C-alpha positions as a printed Julia matrix, in Angstrom:
190×3 Matrix{Float64}:
 63.35  -51.28  16.34
 61.35  -49.21  18.17
 59.68  -50.29  21.46
 57.15  -48.96  23.08
 56.92  -47.1   26.48
 59.97  -45.49  27.96
 62.48  -46.73  31.0
 63.68  -49.31  32.24
 61.27  -52.05  30.76
 61.95  -50.31  27.32
 65.05  -51.04  27.67
 64.06  -54.25  28.82
 61.64  -55.61  26.16
 64.77  -53.43  23.4
 67.89  -56.16  25.14
 64.8   -59.16  24.51
 64.38  -57.78  20.56
 68.1   -57.57  19.91
 68.73  -61.28  21.47
 65.79  -62.76  19.43
 67.17  -60.47  16.45
 70.26  -61.92  16.88
 69.56  -65.93  16.87
 67.84  -65.31  12.96
 69.3   -67.38  10.4
 68.72  -64.96   8.04
 70.43  -67.39   4.87
 67.87  -67.27   2.38
 64.86  -65.43   3.72
 64.12  -61.73   2.31
 63.04  -58.53   4.37
 59.36  -59.43   5.02
 60.26  -63.59   6.2
 63.13  -61.7    8.5
 59.88  -59.99  10.76
 57.51  -62.76  10.24
 60.13  -64.86  12.53
 61.51  -61.62  14.7
 57.37  -61.33  15.32
 56.82  -64.89  16.47
 59.92  -65.25  18.66
 58.7   -61.98  20.17
 54.97  -63.18  20.46
 56.4   -66.7   22.18
 58.81  -64.51  25.02
 56.56  -61.33  25.24
 53.11  -64.72  25.39
 50.37  -62.56  27.44
 52.34  -59.12  27.06
 51.37  -59.19  23.75
 49.58  -57.18  22.22
 50.97  -54.4   25.63
 54.09  -54.23  25.07
 55.76  -53.79  21.45
 57.98  -52.52  18.61
 57.71  -51.09  15.78
 60.85  -52.5   13.39
 61.93  -52.13  10.12
 64.96  -54.8    7.86
 66.28  -53.56   4.91
 68.74  -56.0    2.2
 71.1   -53.66   0.44
 71.79  -56.06  -3.02
 74.57  -53.79  -3.21
 75.35  -54.86  -6.56
 72.22  -54.49  -8.0
 72.09  -51.2   -6.93
 68.34  -52.94  -4.92
 66.42  -53.17  -1.73
 64.0   -54.85  -0.09
 62.07  -53.43   2.79
 59.82  -54.61   5.09
 58.11  -52.86   7.56
 56.29  -53.76  10.82
 53.88  -50.68  11.9
 57.2   -48.47  11.98
 57.89  -44.99  10.05
 58.67  -45.6    6.8
 61.8   -44.73   6.48
 63.0   -41.77   2.85
 64.57  -42.42   0.04
 66.9   -39.32  -1.07
 67.94  -39.05  -4.27
 70.41  -36.52  -5.3
 70.49  -37.03  -9.06
 66.42  -35.89  -9.11
 66.96  -33.69  -5.89
 63.95  -35.42  -4.13
 62.4   -37.22  -1.17
 59.86  -39.83  -0.81
 59.09  -42.84   0.96
 60.66  -45.66   0.66
 57.25  -47.69   1.48
 54.24  -47.34   0.25
 51.97  -46.74   3.17
 49.63  -50.0    2.0
 52.85  -51.67   2.57
 53.92  -51.87   5.82
 52.8   -54.38   8.5
 51.68  -54.88  11.71
 54.61  -54.35  14.5
 56.08  -56.91  16.26
 53.58  -58.48  18.98
 50.14  -57.15  17.29
 49.31  -61.34  16.38
 50.46  -64.0   16.66
 51.38  -64.52  13.24
 51.49  -62.4   10.36
 53.55  -61.67   6.96
 54.91  -58.97   5.84
 54.58  -57.12   2.36
 58.21  -56.24   1.26
 58.9   -53.58  -0.97
 61.69  -53.63  -3.56
 63.77  -50.55  -4.49
 66.04  -49.81  -7.43
 68.97  -47.36  -6.49
 70.63  -45.09  -8.25
 74.3   -43.36  -7.29
 74.19  -41.13  -4.18
 70.64  -42.39  -3.41
 70.59  -42.2    0.57
 68.05  -44.11   1.92
 67.54  -42.86   6.03
 65.1   -45.09   8.29
 64.61  -43.04  12.02
 62.4   -43.49  15.46
 59.75  -42.06  15.99
 61.54  -39.08  18.64
 62.86  -37.67  15.8
 59.97  -35.73  14.38
 57.74  -35.92  17.21
 59.37  -32.74  19.18
 57.41  -30.25  20.05
 57.64  -26.52  20.56
 56.86  -24.2   22.81
 53.45  -23.11  20.93
 52.7   -26.79  21.28
 52.88  -27.35  17.57
 54.8   -31.41  16.05
 57.88  -31.02  14.12
 56.16  -33.3   12.26
 56.56  -35.42   8.43
 56.33  -33.08   6.27
 58.66  -31.48   8.26
 61.25  -33.15   8.05
 61.08  -34.25   4.36
 60.57  -31.06   3.63
 64.31  -30.2    5.22
 65.57  -33.09   3.44
 64.64  -31.98  -0.01
 66.26  -29.34   0.59
 69.55  -30.72   1.6
 69.48  -34.12  -1.23
 73.34  -33.14  -1.48
 74.16  -33.77   1.98
 76.16  -36.85   2.79
 74.63  -38.95   5.03
 76.21  -38.11   8.31
 76.47  -34.28   7.41
 72.46  -34.56   6.87
 72.13  -36.58   9.94
 73.5   -33.64  11.54
 71.89  -31.2   10.19
 68.13  -33.31  11.25
 69.18  -32.84  15.01
 69.97  -29.3   14.58
 66.25  -28.66  12.76
 64.56  -30.0   14.81
 66.99  -28.51  18.55
 65.67  -25.1   16.7
 62.36  -26.35  16.41
 61.96  -27.42  20.05
 63.75  -24.33  21.53
 63.79  -25.27  25.23
 61.74  -28.02  25.44
 62.95  -31.54  26.04
 63.26  -34.41  23.69
 60.02  -36.05  24.59
 62.09  -39.76  23.29
 65.09  -40.81  22.39
 66.22  -40.71  18.11
 67.82  -43.32  16.67
 68.51  -42.59  12.82
 70.84  -44.44  10.37
 71.53  -43.28   6.19
 73.34  -45.68   3.83
 74.11  -44.28   0.56
 74.35  -45.68  -2.74
 78.18  -45.65  -4.45
């Protein structure tokens, strides 16, 4: 997830979101139902501050036995699905299956998307701080450049892939400061 804003307010909202997430009963729920539950709880706590304070998030449930994932997104940047076998990379969720950010609406139904995975596939989730870096020419790194980097490095293991992204975005931004925090999570199918 990624909370709107920066500083102390964003840190407090992140803490609230984490606490709410810790108190959801996951048993028998799919990814979309988990997000819907989280959205209701988040909206109840934020009250009239919603939708001025909001968060994006995605929930991914991995079924390792069946090599299948189910994902639901609340306005969050779509994770990438990286195929070592096909040596390509694409969004794990179609854009039309992304629901509204948490806190925008008191009740939201989030579409769920399922994907079959193959051995060696990697799902990479990340926050916008990864690709919204700007260089000295005021150009943004962007999602297309990130996807191209991933496609050129499909054979890397998750740890090395994340390090490659950090090095490439650091090189791109040169001496400019990162405008936002960075979070990346990768999982690989064995």
